[in-house]
C-alpha atoms as a printed R data frame, in Angstrom:
    type eleno elety resid chain resno       x      y      z
1   ATOM     1    CA   MET     A     1 114.216 10.798  8.263
2   ATOM     2    CA   LEU     A     2 113.150 10.044 11.345
3   ATOM     3    CA   LYS     A     3 114.996 12.533 13.063
4   ATOM     4    CA   LYS     A     4 113.348 15.337 11.193
5   ATOM     5    CA   ILE     A     5 110.209 14.038 12.147
6   ATOM     6    CA   ILE     A     6 110.591 13.875 15.807
7   ATOM     7    CA   LEU     A     7 112.211 17.141 15.794
8   ATOM     8    CA   LEU     A     8 109.176 18.961 14.131
9   ATOM     9    CA   ILE     A     9 106.843 17.193 16.510
10  ATOM    10    CA   LEU     A    10 108.702 19.040 18.954
11  ATOM    11    CA   ILE     A    11 108.677 22.068 17.062
12  ATOM    12    CA   LEU     A    12 104.960 21.733 16.660
13  ATOM    13    CA   PHE     A    13 104.086 21.029 20.458
14  ATOM    14    CA   ILE     A    14 106.622 23.714 21.663
15  ATOM    15    CA   SER     A    15 105.096 25.915 19.296
16  ATOM    16    CA   LEU     A    16 101.412 25.066 20.451
17  ATOM    17    CA   GLY     A    17 102.228 25.318 23.953
18  ATOM    18    CA   ILE     A    18 103.642 29.115 23.736
19  ATOM    19    CA   PHE     A    19 100.392 29.773 21.965
20  ATOM    20    CA   TYR     A    20  98.195 28.276 24.056
21  ATOM    21    CA   ARG     A    21 100.696 29.150 26.677
22  ATOM    22    CA   GLU     A    22  98.017 31.058 29.072
23  ATOM    23    CA   ILE     A    23  94.868 28.607 28.174
24  ATOM    24    CA   LEU     A    24  97.158 25.799 29.620
25  ATOM    25    CA   SER     A    25  98.689 27.674 32.348
26  ATOM    26    CA   TYR     A    26  94.600 28.718 33.090
27  ATOM    27    CA   GLY     A    27  93.706 25.249 32.402
28  ATOM    28    CA   TRP     A    28  96.260 23.789 35.039
29  ATOM    29    CA   MET     A    29  95.646 26.184 37.827
30  ATOM    30    CA   GLN     A    30  92.144 25.332 37.532
31  ATOM    31    CA   ALA     A    31  92.506 21.522 37.477
32  ATOM    32    CA   LYS     A    32  94.803 22.204 40.922
33  ATOM    33    CA   GLY     A    33  91.873 23.878 42.399
34  ATOM    34    CA   GLN     A    34  89.125 21.524 41.728
35  ATOM    35    CA   ILE     A    35  91.916 18.948 42.633
36  ATOM    36    CA   GLY     A    36  92.671 19.927 45.721
37  ATOM    37    CA   ILE     A    37  88.696 20.245 46.842
38  ATOM    38    CA   LEU     A    38  88.242 16.387 45.686
39  ATOM    39    CA   MET     A    39  91.745 15.594 47.527
40  ATOM    40    CA   ASN     A    40  90.133 16.888 50.794
41  ATOM    41    CA   VAL     A    41  86.203 15.945 51.037
42  ATOM    42    CA   GLN     A    42  84.283 13.704 53.150
43  ATOM    43    CA   ASP     A    43  82.155 11.420 52.305
44  ATOM    44    CA   VAL     A    44  78.303 12.261 53.385
45  ATOM    45    CA   LYS     A    45  77.518  8.598 55.318
46  ATOM    46    CA   ASP     A    46  80.877  9.529 57.124
47  ATOM    47    CA   VAL     A    47  80.195 12.592 57.983
48  ATOM    48    CA   LEU     A    48  76.113 12.345 59.109
49  ATOM    49    CA   GLU     A    49  78.013  9.616 61.522
50  ATOM    50    CA   ASP     A    50  80.269 11.610 62.694
51  ATOM    51    CA   PRO     A    51  79.349 12.621 66.371
52  ATOM    52    CA   MET     A    52  81.430 15.784 65.998
53  ATOM    53    CA   PHE     A    53  79.203 17.406 63.529
54  ATOM    54    CA   PRO     A    54  76.347 19.249 65.028
55  ATOM    55    CA   ASP     A    55  73.143 18.612 63.993
56  ATOM    56    CA   SER     A    56  71.873 21.280 62.329
57  ATOM    57    CA   LEU     A    57  74.161 21.003 59.867
58  ATOM    58    CA   LYS     A    58  73.585 17.337 59.694
59  ATOM    59    CA   SER     A    59  69.953 18.429 59.004
60  ATOM    60    CA   ARG     A    60  70.786 20.463 56.242
61  ATOM    61    CA   ILE     A    61  73.104 17.478 54.383
62  ATOM    62    CA   ARG     A    62  69.876 15.552 54.393
63  ATOM    63    CA   LEU     A    63  67.226 17.656 52.684
64  ATOM    64    CA   ILE     A    64  69.966 18.289 49.873
65  ATOM    65    CA   GLU     A    65  69.550 14.574 49.374
66  ATOM    66    CA   GLU     A    66  66.130 15.186 49.441
67  ATOM    67    CA   ILE     A    67  66.241 17.603 47.091
68  ATOM    68    CA   LYS     A    68  68.210 15.851 44.920
69  ATOM    69    CA   GLN     A    69  65.826 13.007 44.707
70  ATOM    70    CA   PHE     A    70  63.040 15.815 44.472
71  ATOM    71    CA   GLY     A    71  64.974 16.965 41.246
72  ATOM    72    CA   VAL     A    72  65.338 13.575 39.730
73  ATOM    73    CA   ASP     A    73  61.741 12.085 40.390
74  ATOM    74    CA   SER     A    74  59.297 15.191 39.879
75  ATOM    75    CA   LEU     A    75  61.481 17.534 37.455
76  ATOM    76    CA   GLY     A    76  63.105 14.848 35.721
77  ATOM    77    CA   LEU     A    77  66.344 15.895 36.114
78  ATOM    78    CA   THR     A    78  69.415 13.638 35.608
79  ATOM    79    CA   PRO     A    79  70.703 11.173 38.344
80  ATOM    80    CA   SER     A    80  73.789 11.479 39.286
81  ATOM    81    CA   LYS     A    81  76.839 11.278 42.034
82  ATOM    82    CA   ASN     A    82  76.947 14.745 42.835
83  ATOM    83    CA   TYR     A    83  76.396 16.171 46.594
84  ATOM    84    CA   THR     A    84  77.461 12.871 47.739
85  ATOM    85    CA   THR     A    85  81.016 13.936 49.304
86  ATOM    86    CA   PHE     A    86  81.159 17.113 51.625
87  ATOM    87    CA   TYR     A    87  83.981 19.819 51.542
88  ATOM    88    CA   ASN     A    88  84.698 21.789 54.901
89  ATOM    89    CA   GLN     A    89  85.487 25.387 53.483
90  ATOM    90    CA   LYS     A    90  86.468 26.373 57.073
91  ATOM    91    CA   GLY     A    91  84.934 29.766 56.687
92  ATOM    92    CA   LYS     A    92  86.630 30.781 53.058
93  ATOM    93    CA   PRO     A    93  85.782 31.655 49.539
94  ATOM    94    CA   LEU     A    94  86.588 29.329 46.734
95  ATOM    95    CA   ILE     A    95  86.206 30.535 43.508
96  ATOM    96    CA   TRP     A    96  85.828 33.863 42.547
97  ATOM    97    CA   VAL     A    97  84.676 35.106 38.942
98  ATOM    98    CA   ILE     A    98  84.968 37.869 36.590
99  ATOM    99    CA   THR     A    99  82.512 39.644 34.019
100 ATOM   100    CA   ALA     A   100  83.335 42.365 31.810
101 ATOM   101    CA   SER     A   101  81.559 44.761 29.671
102 ATOM   102    CA   LYS     A   102  82.390 47.732 26.731
103 ATOM   103    CA   ARG     A   103  82.460 50.998 28.437
104 ATOM   104    CA   TYR     A   104  79.463 52.356 26.217
105 ATOM   105    CA   LYS     A   105  77.369 49.184 25.417
106 ATOM   106    CA   ILE     A   106  75.981 46.492 27.660
107 ATOM   107    CA   GLN     A   107  77.787 43.781 25.607
108 ATOM   108    CA   ALA     A   108  79.728 41.076 27.662
109 ATOM   109    CA   TYR     A   109  83.244 39.910 27.149
110 ATOM   110    CA   GLN     A   110  83.429 36.451 25.850
111 ATOM   111    CA   TRP     A   111  86.356 33.903 27.238
112 ATOM   112    CA   ASP     A   112  86.715 31.303 25.092
113 ATOM   113    CA   PHE     A   113  88.154 27.605 26.190
114 ATOM   114    CA   PRO     A   114  88.518 24.269 23.997
115 ATOM   115    CA   VAL     A   115  85.286 21.764 24.138
116 ATOM   116    CA   ILE     A   116  82.587 23.539 26.956
117 ATOM   117    CA   GLY     A   117  82.892 26.891 24.417
118 ATOM   118    CA   SER     A   118  82.872 30.706 25.284
119 ATOM   119    CA   PHE     A   119  81.455 31.902 28.473
120 ATOM   120    CA   PRO     A   120  80.343 35.728 29.516
121 ATOM   121    CA   TYR     A   121  82.364 35.002 32.680
122 ATOM   122    CA   LYS     A   122  85.831 33.400 34.094
123 ATOM   123    CA   GLY     A   123  85.969 31.497 37.253
124 ATOM   124    CA   TYR     A   124  89.161 31.650 39.187
125 ATOM   125    CA   PHE     A   125  90.455 29.327 42.728
126 ATOM   126    CA   ASP     A   126  93.205 31.630 42.984
127 ATOM   127    CA   SER     A   127  91.881 35.302 43.835
128 ATOM   128    CA   THR     A   128  95.531 36.461 42.400
129 ATOM   129    CA   ARG     A   129  95.196 35.870 39.348
130 ATOM   130    CA   ALA     A   130  91.107 37.128 39.340
131 ATOM   131    CA   VAL     A   131  92.355 40.139 40.470
132 ATOM   132    CA   ARG     A   132  95.553 40.622 38.140
133 ATOM   133    CA   GLU     A   133  93.326 39.416 34.984
134 ATOM   134    CA   GLU     A   134  90.155 41.477 36.193
135 ATOM   135    CA   LYS     A   135  93.134 44.869 36.301
136 ATOM   136    CA   GLU     A   136  94.739 43.680 32.711
137 ATOM   137    CA   LEU     A   137  91.309 44.055 31.035
138 ATOM   138    CA   GLY     A   138  90.390 47.245 32.483
139 ATOM   139    CA   LEU     A   139  93.486 48.625 31.304
140 ATOM   140    CA   THR     A   140  92.363 47.740 27.705
141 ATOM   141    CA   GLY     A   141  89.104 49.531 28.495
142 ATOM   142    CA   LEU     A   142  86.509 47.133 29.572
143 ATOM   143    CA   ASP     A   143  84.540 47.690 32.614
144 ATOM   144    CA   THR     A   144  84.862 44.547 34.609
145 ATOM   145    CA   ASP     A   145  83.395 43.204 37.289
146 ATOM   146    CA   ILE     A   146  84.931 40.603 40.075
147 ATOM   147    CA   GLY     A   147  83.105 38.556 43.038
148 ATOM   148    CA   GLU     A   148  82.566 35.324 44.939
149 ATOM   149    CA   VAL     A   149  80.265 32.230 43.913
150 ATOM   150    CA   SER     A   150  78.956 29.648 46.404
151 ATOM   151    CA   ALA     A   151  78.440 26.588 43.803
152 ATOM   152    CA   TRP     A   152  79.854 25.605 40.527
153 ATOM   153    CA   SER     A   153  78.778 22.302 38.228
154 ATOM   154    CA   THR     A   154  82.094 20.317 36.669
155 ATOM   155    CA   LEU     A   155  78.198 18.944 34.171
156 ATOM   156    CA   GLY     A   156  78.679 15.491 35.749
157 ATOM   157    CA   TYR     A   157  82.439 14.978 34.986
158 ATOM   158    CA   LEU     A   158  83.438 15.156 38.231
159 ATOM   159    CA   LYS     A   159  81.026 14.487 41.577
160 ATOM   160    CA   ASP     A   160  80.513 17.894 42.922
161 ATOM   161    CA   PRO     A   161  80.979 18.140 46.702
162 ATOM   162    CA   ILE     A   162  78.076 20.167 49.189
163 ATOM   163    CA   LEU     A   163  80.271 23.032 50.159
164 ATOM   164    CA   SER     A   164  80.134 24.195 53.968
165 ATOM   165    CA   SER     A   165  78.438 27.443 53.205
166 ATOM   166    CA   MET     A   166  75.894 26.334 51.225
167 ATOM   167    CA   LEU     A   167  74.739 24.638 54.842
168 ATOM   168    CA   LEU     A   168  73.948 27.769 56.350
169 ATOM   169    CA   ARG     A   169  71.070 28.832 53.715
170 ATOM   170    CA   LYS     A   170  67.784 28.788 54.071
171 ATOM   171    CA   GLU     A   171  65.462 25.980 53.139
172 ATOM   172    CA   GLY     A   172  64.431 27.879 49.507
173 ATOM   173    CA   SER     A   173  67.640 29.224 49.180
174 ATOM   174    CA   LEU     A   174  69.609 26.209 49.767
175 ATOM   175    CA   ALA     A   175  66.350 23.848 47.178
176 ATOM   176    CA   ASN     A   176  67.049 26.994 44.446
177 ATOM   177    CA   LEU     A   177  70.974 26.593 44.092
178 ATOM   178    CA   ILE     A   178  71.093 22.317 43.954
179 ATOM   179    CA   LEU     A   179  68.418 21.885 41.701
180 ATOM   180    CA   HIS     A   180  70.206 24.702 39.616
181 ATOM   181    CA   GLU     A   181  73.720 23.238 39.834
182 ATOM   182    CA   LEU     A   182  71.643 19.959 38.657
183 ATOM   183    CA   THR     A   183  70.109 21.623 36.053
184 ATOM   184    CA   HIS     A   184  73.645 22.061 33.931
185 ATOM   185    CA   GLY     A   185  74.124 18.229 34.533
186 ATOM   186    CA   THR     A   186  70.996 17.696 32.586
187 ATOM   187    CA   LEU     A   187  71.233 19.733 30.123
188 ATOM   188    CA   PHE     A   188  74.308 22.058 28.643
189 ATOM   189    CA   VAL     A   189  74.268 23.603 25.518
190 ATOM   190    CA   LYS     A   190  77.667 24.770 24.118
191 ATOM   191    CA   ASN     A   191  77.967 28.619 23.487
192 ATOM   192    CA   ASN     A   192  75.158 29.386 25.042
193 ATOM   193    CA   LEU     A   193  75.569 30.072 28.428
194 ATOM   194    CA   GLU     A   194  72.465 32.439 28.491
195 ATOM   195    CA   LEU     A   195  70.080 29.900 27.912
196 ATOM   196    CA   ASN     A   196  72.498 27.771 30.302
197 ATOM   197    CA   GLU     A   197  72.137 29.930 33.327
198 ATOM   198    CA   ASN     A   198  68.979 30.788 32.551
199 ATOM   199    CA   LEU     A   199  67.426 27.784 32.494
200 ATOM   200    CA   ALA     A   200  69.101 26.861 35.605
201 ATOM   201    CA   SER     A   201  68.080 29.840 36.960
202 ATOM   202    CA   PHE     A   202  63.948 28.766 36.226
203 ATOM   203    CA   VAL     A   203  64.299 25.204 37.228
204 ATOM   204    CA   GLY     A   204  65.793 26.847 40.371
205 ATOM   205    CA   ASP     A   205  63.265 29.053 41.766
206 ATOM   206    CA   HIS     A   206  60.143 27.029 40.368
207 ATOM   207    CA   GLY     A   207  61.614 23.737 41.209
208 ATOM   208    CA   ALA     A   208  62.544 25.199 44.709
209 ATOM   209    CA   VAL     A   209  58.989 26.578 45.121
210 ATOM   210    CA   LYS     A   210  57.390 23.359 44.523
211 ATOM   211    CA   PHE     A   211  59.573 21.291 46.911
212 ATOM   212    CA   LEU     A   212  58.632 23.536 49.245
213 ATOM   213    CA   LEU     A   213  55.027 23.331 48.785
214 ATOM   214    CA   GLN     A   214  55.414 19.393 48.394
215 ATOM   215    CA   LYS     A   215  57.816 19.146 51.931
216 ATOM   216    CA   TYR     A   216  56.121 21.821 54.293
217 ATOM   217    CA   GLY     A   217  53.098 22.530 52.884
218 ATOM   218    CA   PRO     A   218  51.072 25.765 51.629
219 ATOM   219    CA   GLU     A   219  51.226 27.800 55.071
220 ATOM   220    CA   SER     A   220  54.696 27.264 55.986
221 ATOM   221    CA   PRO     A   221  57.083 29.428 57.392
222 ATOM   222    CA   GLN     A   222  59.332 28.224 54.566
223 ATOM   223    CA   LEU     A   223  57.543 28.404 51.629
224 ATOM   224    CA   LYS     A   224  56.391 31.558 52.443
225 ATOM   225    CA   ALA     A   225  59.656 33.177 53.066
226 ATOM   226    CA   TYR     A   226  60.904 31.813 49.710
227 ATOM   227    CA   GLU     A   227  58.276 33.352 47.897
228 ATOM   228    CA   PHE     A   228  58.442 36.651 49.861
229 ATOM   229    CA   SER     A   229  62.131 36.573 48.499
230 ATOM   230    CA   LYS     A   230  61.640 35.634 45.495
231 ATOM   231    CA   LYS     A   231  58.914 37.863 44.669
232 ATOM   232    CA   TYR     A   232  61.319 40.806 45.128
233 ATOM   233    CA   ASN     A   233  64.042 39.367 43.960
234 ATOM   234    CA   ASP     A   234  62.375 38.855 40.319
235 ATOM   235    CA   ALA     A   235  61.018 42.056 40.746
236 ATOM   236    CA   TYR     A   236  64.551 44.051 41.275
237 ATOM   237    CA   ALA     A   237  65.557 41.383 38.419
238 ATOM   238    CA   GLN     A   238  63.061 43.065 36.051
239 ATOM   239    CA   HIS     A   239  63.981 46.322 37.141
240 ATOM   240    CA   ILE     A   240  67.493 46.273 36.021
241 ATOM   241    CA   LEU     A   241  66.498 44.393 32.696
242 ATOM   242    CA   ARG     A   242  64.202 47.637 32.223
243 ATOM   243    CA   GLY     A   243  67.091 49.349 33.435
244 ATOM   244    CA   ILE     A   244  69.808 47.644 30.869
245 ATOM   245    CA   SER     A   245  67.685 48.759 28.097
246 ATOM   246    CA   LYS     A   246  68.133 52.242 29.291
247 ATOM   247    CA   LEU     A   247  71.472 52.487 29.189
248 ATOM   248    CA   ASP     A   248  71.120 50.596 25.583
249 ATOM   249    CA   SER     A   249  69.494 54.027 24.760
250 ATOM   250    CA   LEU     A   250  72.004 56.059 26.580
251 ATOM   251    CA   TYR     A   251  75.266 54.566 24.640
252 ATOM   252    CA   ASP     A   252  73.276 54.320 21.139
253 ATOM   253    CA   SER     A   253  72.998 58.026 21.446
254 ATOM   254    CA   PHE     A   254  76.333 58.238 21.560
255 ATOM   255    CA   GLY     A   255  77.277 57.816 17.835
256 ATOM   256    CA   THR     A   256  80.481 55.365 16.477
257 ATOM   257    CA   ASP     A   257  82.988 57.078 18.270
258 ATOM   258    CA   LEU     A   258  83.299 55.366 21.652
259 ATOM   259    CA   ALA     A   259  86.796 56.881 22.510
260 ATOM   260    CA   PRO     A   260  86.600 57.634 26.895
261 ATOM   261    CA   ASP     A   261  84.915 60.938 27.228
262 ATOM   262    CA   PRO     A   262  84.165 63.150 30.148
263 ATOM   263    CA   ARG     A   263  80.515 63.877 29.079
264 ATOM   264    CA   LYS     A   264  79.767 60.342 28.080
265 ATOM   265    CA   ASP     A   265  80.735 59.026 31.405
266 ATOM   266    CA   THR     A   266  79.026 61.542 33.543
267 ATOM   267    CA   LEU     A   267  75.914 60.742 31.770
268 ATOM   268    CA   LYS     A   268  76.590 57.044 32.119
269 ATOM   269    CA   LYS     A   269  77.192 57.173 36.096
270 ATOM   270    CA   ASN     A   270  74.020 59.013 36.230
271 ATOM   271    CA   MET     A   271  72.086 56.862 34.425
272 ATOM   272    CA   ILE     A   272  73.176 53.847 36.116
273 ATOM   273    CA   ILE     A   273  72.799 56.065 39.489
274 ATOM   274    CA   ARG     A   274  68.944 56.331 38.264
275 ATOM   275    CA   ILE     A   275  68.571 52.983 38.092
276 ATOM   276    CA   LEU     A   276  69.268 51.505 41.162
277 ATOM   277    CA   THR     A   277  67.973 54.717 43.182
278 ATOM   278    CA   ASP     A   278  64.326 53.918 41.554
279 ATOM   279    CA   ALA     A   279  64.196 50.286 42.635
280 ATOM   280    CA   ASP     A   280  62.798 52.149 45.848
281 ATOM   281    CA   THR     A   281  59.466 51.490 44.349
282 ATOM   282    CA   LEU     A   282  59.580 48.104 43.972
283 ATOM   283    CA   LEU     A   283  56.884 46.039 46.351
284 ATOM   284    CA   GLY     A   284  56.909 49.876 48.253
285 ATOM   285    CA   ASN     A   285  60.316 48.663 50.051
286 ATOM   286    CA   LYS     A   286  62.603 51.743 50.448
287 ATOM   287    CA   MET     A   287  65.404 49.349 51.943
288 ATOM   288    CA   THR     A   288  67.072 49.402 48.073
289 ATOM   289    CA   LEU     A   289  67.344 53.456 48.295
290 ATOM   290    CA   ARG     A   290  68.935 53.534 51.631
291 ATOM   291    CA   LYS     A   291  71.839 50.883 50.501
292 ATOM   292    CA   ARG     A   292  72.482 52.528 47.431
293 ATOM   293    CA   LYS     A   293  72.687 55.798 48.976
294 ATOM   294    CA   SER     A   294  75.545 54.567 51.154
295 ATOM   295    CA   ILE     A   295  77.796 53.592 48.315
296 ATOM   296    CA   LYS     A   296  80.684 55.785 47.441
297 ATOM   297    CA   GLU     A   297  80.871 57.234 43.930
298 ATOM   298    CA   SER     A   298  84.459 54.946 43.698
299 ATOM   299    CA   GLU     A   299  81.916 51.945 44.367
300 ATOM   300    CA   LEU     A   300  78.848 52.447 42.158
301 ATOM   301    CA   PRO     A   301  78.692 49.941 39.816
302 ATOM   302    CA   ASN     A   302  79.323 49.828 35.857
303 ATOM   303    CA   ASN     A   303  78.355 47.512 33.449
304 ATOM   304    CA   ALA     A   304  79.815 44.448 34.285
305 ATOM   305    CA   PHE     A   305  77.534 44.654 36.293
306 ATOM   306    CA   PHE     A   306  74.816 44.096 34.095
307 ATOM   307    CA   ILE     A   307  75.723 41.275 32.698
308 ATOM   308    CA   SER     A   308  75.270 38.956 35.405
309 ATOM   309    CA   TYR     A   309  71.363 39.871 34.823
310 ATOM   310    CA   GLN     A   310  71.273 38.970 31.371
311 ATOM   311    CA   THR     A   311  72.896 35.934 31.962
312 ATOM   312    CA   TYR     A   312  71.218 34.349 34.523
313 ATOM   313    CA   LYS     A   313  67.222 36.520 34.375
314 ATOM   314    CA   SER     A   314  66.947 37.802 30.724
315 ATOM   315    CA   LYS     A   315  64.664 34.891 30.021
316 ATOM   316    CA   GLN     A   316  63.079 33.767 32.448
317 ATOM   317    CA   ASN     A   317  59.244 35.282 30.842
318 ATOM   318    CA   VAL     A   318  60.360 32.986 27.744
319 ATOM   319    CA   PHE     A   319  60.364 29.388 29.999
320 ATOM   320    CA   LYS     A   320  57.748 30.434 32.202
321 ATOM   321    CA   HIS     A   321  55.467 31.448 29.102
322 ATOM   322    CA   GLU     A   322  56.317 28.231 27.429
323 ATOM   323    CA   PHE     A   323  56.148 26.183 30.496
324 ATOM   324    CA   GLU     A   324  52.453 26.778 31.400
325 ATOM   325    CA   THR     A   325  51.023 27.018 27.876
326 ATOM   326    CA   ARG     A   326  52.259 24.592 26.350
327 ATOM   327    CA   PHE     A   327  53.409 21.812 28.828
328 ATOM   328    CA   ASN     A   328  50.594 22.654 31.389
329 ATOM   329    CA   ARG     A   329  52.851 23.326 33.734
330 ATOM   330    CA   ASP     A   330  54.780 19.748 33.718
331 ATOM   331    CA   PHE     A   331  58.274 19.759 34.473
332 ATOM   332    CA   LYS     A   332  59.592 16.596 33.316
333 ATOM   333    CA   LYS     A   333  57.612 16.693 29.917
334 ATOM   334    CA   TYR     A   334  59.364 20.078 29.769
335 ATOM   335    CA   LEU     A   335  62.692 19.034 30.710
336 ATOM   336    CA   ALA     A   336  62.419 16.360 27.604
337 ATOM   337    CA   HIS     A   337  61.302 18.382 24.540
338 ATOM   338    CA   LEU     A   338  64.183 20.855 25.838
339 ATOM   339    CA   LYS     A   339  67.117 18.118 25.636
340 ATOM   340    CA   GLN     A   340  65.523 17.074 22.915
341 ATOM   341    CA   LYS     A   341  65.371 20.300 20.672
342 ATOM   342    CA   TYR     A   342  69.384 21.589 22.195
343 ATOM   343    CA   PRO     A   343  72.089 19.718 21.649
344 ATOM   344    CA   SER     A   344  74.055 19.007 25.858
345 ATOM   345    CA   LEU     A   345  77.940 18.438 26.006
């Protein structure tokens, strides 16, 4: 009887291993990548005491410490051990992210993961596997996009290190990035990445302005530079979101037959070109048009390009309105409200 039970358990584990082999393989690859980084970090204290480490970069590490403390004290973000270690990338990217969408609909392809839920993107520490999966998705008829990312959050389960690439950012961009990632460790709702990323983007944007104002003052070049770039980036994001609505209207006109069609592909391509070139009117800036004109047709973005704007920017006005009208621009009260409203991992 005992032998039969053991045999049944072995068959069960083998069956689960076969059924979930892709998830297990992916999980092992990601764990190996993360462990490889964590095994090669240095304590920030040691980096700051290293006479060979440039003073200009040490000042950026100290700035990260200030930003982190500001996030806790002024915004109500959860204290953590994040950014107390340093990892030198040696100029190399660390992680690649794939996004995918239907051919004639701006709808993110979803990847399901145990515990943390569904995501409209998938990260890889191995670029070869990322490229391979992107090609496999493309063969199924999906639009795909792949790109490098500059940071990620382990949601407080591990100590996220300062990456050497972070130290090359300007003050406002650095504050935005750190506050964005710390927000994930404060509130992360399962199966609602659009809310998570939009909230983190909102806190990063507005928290960065508040930090720069407090540290450097209202007339500082750091604040003025960040506000200028934020004004343009916000206008561009809203332009792209309006473009998504136009594309959705076009796709709705295609009817229910969504098989690949050269005529539909031409209409889609022309609409995307129009959306990108119309961006030259933003803030009277002609730079975007010049850049887009130089893009080859083979490099023209597809539906997957638009997914990140849905994920990160589609709810900014909702958060802004609620923050200003209901909470009188008090970040601590607003975050406390959101933490109570949404169950976090």
